N, C-alpha and C positions, 0 to 999 in steps of 0.2 A: 218324259218318263223315264226314270232313275232305272239302272240296271241293278240286280238282287245286292250287290256289295254296296254301294251307295246308299239304297233305299235301309240296307239293313244298319248301316253306320247312323245313317239320321235316326232311324228308330230306336235304335241302342241309346242315345244320348238326349233324348226327349227329358223335359223337367220331371216327368212322373218316374222315367228309369233313375234319373239322379237321386230323387227320393228313395227307390228301391235301393241302390248302392248304397245310400246313408244309413237305411235301417238295419243293414248288417252291423255299423258302428253301434246302433242302439242295442242290438243283442249283446255286444261284447262288453259294451258299457252296463249293461244289466249284470251280465258275469263278474264283472271286475268291482262292481259296488255288491252284489247280493252275497257273494262269495265269504267276505270279511265279517260281513253283517251277520249273515245265518251263522258264522263261527263263534260270534260273540255272543250270541242266540243259546247255541248250543254250549259253550263254555258256562254259560250263568246258569242254565237248566241244570246242568250235570253239575256244577258246583252245588246248588241248591239242593238237588235230588240225594247228595251224601251229606248233606248238613247235619248236625247233632240237634238242631232246632228243629221240632216236629211240624209246626206250620209250614216254614219254609222248606221242609224237605218234603211234606203232602205237594206244596205246590209246585215244585220242580219234578214231581210224579204225574201229578195230573198233566203238566203240559206235556210231556213227553209221551204219554200214554195217549192222552185227547187228540190232538193233533195227528198224531201218527195215526190212530183210528179211523180218521176220516179221509175218505176218497181226496186226491188232492184236486180234481174239479168241481166237488162240491165245494170244498171249502173256499176256493178262489174266488165262485161265482159268489156264494152267501157272503164272506168276510169281507170282500171288498164294498161290497153294497151295505153292509152293516158298519163299517169302518167309517165310510162317508157320511153317512146318516148320522152315526153318533158324533162326529165333527161338528156336523151342522146343529144337532141339537143343541149341544153347549153352547156353541156360540150364539145361537136363537134365544136361550136361558138369559144371556148374559147382555146380549146387545138390544133384546126386545122384551122387556119384562112386562109391557104393559099389551101384548099379544092375547086378543080373548078369544082367537078363533083355535078349533083343535089343529094339531101337526097331522095327525093320521086322520086321512079325509078320503075315505075307502080305500082304493090301492094308491093312493098317491100319499107324498112326502112332502108338507107344505109348509116352509119356513119362511121368513121372513127376507126380504132381497138382502138385507146387509149381512146374514147369516149365512149366505149362500158359499160354497167351496167349490173352484173359484167364483167371484163375483160374475156376476151375468156381464158385465161392462168392462172385464180382463181381457187382454189382449191373447190370442189364439194359444202363444207359446207357453202361457201360464197355465192354461187347461191342460196342454199337451205335459208340461212338466209334473203339475199334479198327478194326474193318472199315473205319469213313470214313477214317481215318488211312491205313490198308493201301491204300485204294481211291486216294488222293491222291498216295500214293508211285508207285504204278503207272502213272495217267496222267501224272505229272509226267516219269518217265524214258523213258516211250514218246515223249509229244510234246517231251520234251527233245531226244531224239536228232533227231527233225525240224526242229525250231529251230534244233540246232548246225548242220545241213547249211545252212540259210538266212544265218545268220549268217555261216560259215566264207566261203562264196559272197560275204558282204557286204563281208566284209575286204578281200579280194581284188579286191573291186571300186573301192575306193578308190584314186585316180590314185597310180601309183607315183612320179612326180614330185614331188608333195606329201612323200612321205616321205622322198626324197632331199633336198628341201630341209630339213627338219626335220634329217635328218643332216648336213647342211652346215654349219647353225650351231650343231652340237656337242649335238644331242640324242641319248640314247643310244637303244638299240633299245626299253627299257621305256617310256622316256618319249616317244617319238614312237607307240608302240603307245595308250597312253593319251590323250594329247593331241591325235594325229591321226588315227588309225584309227577307234579306238569312238566319238570324236563325229560323225564322218561316215560310220559304217557304216550308222547306222539309217536314212536316206533309204534305201538300197538295201533292207534288211531288211524293212521295213516292208510291202512288196507280200507278200512270203512269209509273213511273221508274222500279217498279216491274213488270208490262206487258212487259216493252222493256226488262228488263231482260230475262225473259221466250223467247221472240222471239228472242234475239241475241243467246240463247242458240238453239232453233231452225236453226238458222241460220248457223249455224257452218259446217254444209256439204258443203257450198258453198266454203269452201277450196278448195275443190275438183276440182272446175271449174276453179279455180286460180292456179293449178297446183302444189297445196301443196300435198305431200303424207298424207294425213290425214285418219281417221279411216273408212271412207267411200271409199277411193281408196283401203285401203288394203282390206275391207270386200269384195268388187268386185274383187280385185286381187287373194284373198286367196281362195275364195269359189266358184270360177269358174270351169268347170270340168279340171281335170289333167289327163294326161295320162303317162303312165309309161315312155316311150321313152323321157320325157321332165322333169320329175321329180322322185324322189325314193319314194315318196309318192303319189301314183296316186288314185284318188276319183271321185266320181261325182260331181255333180251340187251341191255343199253345201250352195250357196249364202244365202237360206232361213235362216239357221240356223246361218251365221253370223250376216244378217242384223237383225235378231232376239233379238241377241245378244246385237246390236246397239239400238233397240229398249227399252230393259230393262234398258241399260246404261243411255239412255236420261231421261226415265221415273223417275228413281232412282236418279238422278241428279235434275230432276226440282221438286220432291217431298222434297229433301233435301234442296233446295231454297227456297221454299214456308216455310216450318220451319223456318229457317233463318230470313227471310223478315218478318213474322209475329211477331218474336220477336223484331225486329229492329222497326216495327210499334208501338209496344206497348209501347215500351220505348220512341220513339217520343212523343206519344199522350199522356202520363202519366200525370195527373193532368190538361190537356189543354180542354176545353169546347169546341171542334171541332167535326164535325161529328163522327170522327175517336176515339176521345177521351172522347167526353160526357160521357160513363158510368165510364171512368177512374177519372173524373173530382170530386173535393172535394165538398161536399154539401155547 
């Protein structure tokens, strides 16, 4: 019979716990990829929303208003299924033109085996990467709409007098956009983008709903009651302790993010007489 310390050491180094520890990396990887991707979606949406070409402007505003108006959980649950079925439908039309059966069969969505994504014969890691990539795309579209709204407001916050000065010096609309508006909009956008980053951190548990084995999945899996006939390490309901660990992780990561964002804000506002940089402005 092992004493408590040795038992706990063995328990915390099982294969499932190693997967639990690795899932923290999954969350961090999601954030590292999603944040710049969502920012790219946002910049594209904001640029489209202020375009002089009416159809493009309408498209940008519909994207911003449409995605922001749908609850995140509803969008995640619907969009991932719709996106997956859309990919399979396009592959089905191309790879199986002789298919003579309906694709919609009651509640089932049936395509030929060659059109499945991923293929049924694909290794497990392919299925996991595909699910993770779909999750990233969904996160990027959702948070891209919110960042587009922030960036659109930031672009409009750049003083009009500076744009008029650029025009007076002979700059085209494109030149004034890239040389005047874009460099200066970040100081106005950063507070809103900072809030979005915090919301994105808090939204990562939605990976659990998308079928990705993230930290919430493993906390629930490992923390639940284990009986001796099912495992070599039986224990009671420990979910409180596992989720308390997640709470500490998210709080620590949020605090770390606040410190980094504050430093970025100080750097951006240094020497500028804006609301954020007035104290830094030279006399």
